[in-house]
C-alpha positions in Angstrom: 115.6 139.8 151.6 113.1 142.6 151.8 112.8 144.8 154.9 109.4 146.5 155.1 108.9 150.1 156.4 107.7 148.6 159.7 110.9 146.6 160.1 109.4 143.2 159.2 111.6 141.0 157.0 110.6 138.7 154.1 112.8 136.2 152.3 112.0 136.8 148.7 111.6 133.7 146.4 111.6 133.4 142.7 108.7 132.0 140.7 109.9 128.4 140.6 110.6 128.3 144.3 107.3 130.0 145.1 105.4 127.3 143.2 107.3 124.5 144.9 106.7 126.0 148.4 103.0 126.6 147.7 102.4 123.1 146.2 104.2 121.4 149.1 102.6 123.7 151.7 106.0 124.3 153.3 105.6 127.9 154.4 103.1 130.7 154.1 103.8 132.9 151.1 102.9 136.6 150.9 102.5 139.0 148.0 104.5 142.1 148.6 102.5 145.0 147.2 104.0 148.2 145.7 102.7 150.2 148.7 104.8 148.1 151.1 101.9 146.1 152.4 101.5 142.4 152.0 98.8 139.7 151.8 98.8 136.0 152.4 98.5 133.9 149.3 95.6 131.4 149.8 95.0 130.0 146.3 96.9 129.0 143.2 95.0 131.7 141.4 96.3 134.3 143.7 99.8 133.1 143.3 99.5 132.9 139.5 98.0 136.4 139.3 100.8 137.9 141.5 103.5 136.2 139.5 102.0 137.3 136.2 101.9 140.9 137.4 105.5 140.7 138.6 104.9 141.2 142.3 107.5 140.0 144.8 106.7 136.9 146.7 108.1 136.4 150.2 108.3 134.1 153.2 107.9 135.9 156.5 111.1 135.8 158.6 110.5 138.2 161.5 111.1 141.7 162.8 114.3 143.6 162.9 113.1 145.2 166.2 
């Protein structure tokens, strides 16, 4: 789990799970950037690039507030 500065929570997934989730379109996946921001992954290229660069990948869970 990753709790962002604003209290939003992401369930982190490893590379294998991220690829499975994306390929099956099970959940939205987000790149968690070093500055505590996030962006929706829309394409395989975005996913591959994020994984190659070692960024965390997460599924939105909800807010702690």
